C-alpha positions in Angstrom: 100.9 99.8 135.3 102.1 102.9 132.9 100.4 105.9 133.7 100.7 108.4 130.3 103.1 110.4 131.9 105.5 107.5 131.7 105.5 106.6 127.7 102.9 109.5 126.3 106.2 111.2 125.3 107.6 108.8 122.7 104.9 108.4 120.6 104.3 111.1 118.5 100.1 111.5 119.3 99.6 114.4 121.5 96.4 116.4 123.4 93.3 114.6 123.1 94.9 112.6 120.1 96.1 109.5 122.4 94.1 108.2 122.7 95.4 105.4 125.6 95.1 106.3 129.8 97.2 104.1 131.0 99.2 100.8 130.3 98.0 97.6 133.0 100.6 95.0 131.7 103.2 94.7 128.9 106.1 92.6 128.6 108.4 91.4 124.9 105.3 90.8 123.5 101.9 92.0 124.3 100.8 94.8 125.5 97.0 95.7 128.0 96.3 99.7 127.9 93.1 100.3 128.7 91.4 104.8 127.6 88.0 106.0 128.8 88.1 108.6 126.1 86.2 107.6 124.2 83.5 109.0 125.6 85.0 112.1 126.2 83.6 115.3 124.6 87.1 116.9 122.9 87.7 113.4 121.5 89.2 113.9 118.0 87.4 111.0 116.8 84.7 111.2 118.3 80.9 112.3 115.9 76.9 112.8 116.5 76.4 110.3 117.2 79.0 109.1 119.4 82.1 106.9 119.1 82.3 104.7 115.8 83.5 101.7 116.1 86.0 101.3 113.0 88.2 104.5 114.9 88.9 101.4 117.3 91.9 100.4 114.4 93.5 103.9 116.1 92.5 102.4 119.5 94.8 99.7 119.0 97.6 101.0 117.0 98.4 103.3 119.5 98.9 100.4 121.5 101.1 99.2 119.6 102.9 102.3 118.9 103.5 102.7 123.2 104.7 98.3 123.0 106.8 99.8 120.4 108.6 102.5 122.4 108.6 100.4 125.1 110.1 97.2 124.0 112.7 99.9 121.8 113.7 101.9 125.7 113.5 98.5 127.2 116.4 97.6 124.3 118.3 100.8 126.0 117.4 102.5 122.5 117.9 105.8 122.9 115.7 106.9 119.6 112.0 105.7 119.5 112.4 104.9 115.9 108.6 106.6 114.4 106.3 103.9 112.0 104.0 104.1 110.1 100.5 102.3 109.9 100.3 100.8 106.0 97.8 97.4 106.2 94.8 96.2 108.2 94.2 93.4 107.6 90.6 90.7 108.1 89.6 93.8 111.1 85.8 92.9 112.2 83.3 94.9 114.2 81.0 94.0 116.6 78.3 96.5 116.7 78.8 100.3 114.8 79.0 102.6 118.1 80.9 102.1 121.1 78.8 102.7 124.3 80.1 105.0 126.3 80.0 103.9 129.3 83.1 102.2 131.0 86.6 101.9 129.9 87.7 100.4 126.8 90.7 97.6 126.6 92.9 97.4 124.5 95.1 95.1 123.7 98.1 94.0 121.1 100.5 91.7 120.7 103.7 91.7 118.4 103.3 88.5 115.9 106.8 88.9 114.9 108.9 92.6 114.1 111.8 93.2 112.9 114.1 97.1 111.8 111.8 97.5 109.2 108.0 96.9 110.4 105.9 94.9 112.8 102.7 92.9 112.3 100.4 92.9 115.2 96.8 91.5 116.6 94.3 93.5 118.0 91.5 93.1 119.8 89.4 96.2 121.7 86.6 95.0 125.1 83.9 96.9 126.8 83.2 95.2 130.0 84.3 92.1 128.5 82.7 92.5 125.2 84.5 92.3 122.3 84.1 95.0 119.9 87.1 95.1 117.3 89.8 93.0 116.6 92.2 93.0 113.6 95.8 92.8 112.4 97.7 95.2 111.4 101.1 96.3 109.5 103.3 98.6 110.6 106.5 99.6 108.8 109.7 102.0 110.1 111.3 104.8 108.3 114.7 104.4 107.2 117.2 105.0 109.7 
C-alpha cells in the first residue's frame, strides 16, 4: 500500500481536491486506489444532496494521474509530464448520488500509452457494487 504522502507530490491535485486516500496496488498496467473523501463535508465536488455520481469520473481520472506518475517514477523520469483529460467515453453511472458510508474503490487500467498521451478504462465501486465506469483519454503537454 502507498500512502498519499508517497504519491501526492507527483500529481497536480492538491488540498481537498486530491480525492484519493491511498493506493492499494499498482503495476505497469493498472492501479487500485481507495477514497473515503466522498463523505467529507470539505469535498469540493459535494453538493447539498451529496456527491453526484457524475463526479466519479474525476476519481477515475485522478487514479489515472497517480498511475501515470508512478509509472514515470518507476522508469526513473525526473519529472512527471502533466496531462490534460480530453475525452470521456462510454461513461455509465449506476445511481444518481453516492452513498456516503464506506470507501470507494477506484480502478484504472492503461489500455494504451505513448509519449503523447494515454487511454484508460476506469471503474469505481462501493462495497463491491459498480457505481461508474468508462474510458478516458489524456494528452501530455509538449516537453
